[in-house]
N, C-alpha and C positions, 0 to 999 in steps of 0.2 A: 491510329485510331485506338481508343481505349479497349481493352478486352471486356467482354461482358459474360456474365453467368447465364444459365439456361433461361432465366426469366427476363433477360434484356438489361438488368442493372449492371451498370459498369462498375469495375473495381474502384475507381476513383469516387464514384458516388457512394458506394458502400463505405469506403474509408471516411470520407466526409460526414456520413451519418454516424458513424462509430465515434469519431472525435467529438462531434458536436454533443452527442449523447453523454460521453464521458465527462466533458467539460461542465455540462450542466449538472450532472448528478454530483461531481466532485463539489462544485460551488455550492449547491443545495446542502450537501453534507457538511460542508466547512461552516456555513452560516448556522446549521443546526448545532453542530458541536460547540460553536462559539457561544451561541445562546445558552445551551443547556449546561455546558461544562467549563467555559471558558478557555478551551483549547482549539487549535486549528486541526483540519483534517490531517495534515502532514505530521503534526505531533501525535495524533491519535495512531496514524499508521505506523509510526516507529514503535510507540508503547505497545500496540497489539502484536507486532512482530515479536518483540521482546517477551511479551506474555506467552507467545506460542514458541518461541526459540530461545530460551533463557540461556544466558552466558554466551551470547553472540559477541563478536568483535565488531569494530566499527567497519572493517572491510566486509564483514558477513551482511550487514545492513546495506553498504553501498552496493553490493553485488545484488542483493535481494531487490533493491529499489532502482538499479541501473542508473545510479547518479555517482558523481565523483567522491573521492575519500575525503578531500577537503570540506566540500559542503556537508557531507555526513558527520564529520566530527564537529564541526560548528554546531550543527542541530543537535548532536548529543551533548555538547557543552551546556546549551540552553535547557535541555531536558535535566541536566544534572543540577544546573543552578536553580531550577524549579523544585528540586528535592524529589524528582520522579524516578530519576535513575542514578545508578552509582557504578562506578568503574572498580573493578576489584583485580587484583594481580592474576595474571595467567599462569598458572603452575607449570604449562607447557612451553611457554616462551616469555621470558621476563621482560622482552621488549614491547609486549602488547598488554592490554587490559581487556578483561571481559566486562560485558554489561549486564546488569541486573536491575530489575525493577525494585524500587523500594516499596515498602508496605503501601505508602500514599500513592505510588505509581500503578501498583496492582489494583487498588481500589478504583482509581481514575480510569485505568484501562478496562476494567469489568463494567463500570457504570457507562462510560462512554461507548463501549462495545454493544451493549444492550440498546442503548439509545439508537446508535447507528444503525443496528439490525432493524429495529423497528421502523425507521425513517426510510430505509432502504426498501423495505416490504411495502411501504406505503407508495413510494416513487416507482417501484417496479411491479406495478399492478397487471401482471399477465397470468394466463392460465398455467396449469401444472405441466402441460405438454410443453408450451412455449418456454416455461422456465427450464425444464430439463434440457431441452434442445438447445437454449442460450448458454446454460452452465456447461454443458458438454462441449459445445462449439468454443466457448471462451478458454476453457481449460486446455483444450487441444491446441489452440492458437498459441497461448502463453507457453505451454511446454515446448512446442516447437521453436519458437523465437528464442527461449531461454537456452535451449540445448544447442542451438546454432550460434548462441552468442550475438544474436542480431539486435543492434541497437544498444549494446553495452558501451558504457563510457570508456574511453581510452585514458589510462593512467591514473 
């Protein structure tokens, strides 16, 4: 029998709600970003990461998003072909490159970031207490999963 929390909600039901919310929010943001900026949510996520963590390596992106290196490298190739990202030599390791946003990529990431933030605020219309509780819970869960390397791809 499934375990349940104090209010009787099963862990499986909570997980199901979590996944369905994530899928619907992701799809809504993807549609919004395509309509407003001509980019996908996945592209925005990489651009936003590079905006916050300049000079990341492909492996850093793969680790941050818990996806394989090959898929990450191909996604970066596509961003580079759009003129949004450039690879620069890594002075610490000549075998790898560092990733930087181009000026066009920075502008796109800034505009899409503002747009994404506005749309999310509309979609996540909850009160301040609920918002704070949700933000704290999600940050704790993410930190725990990442620290324990749960769900990280192999290879």
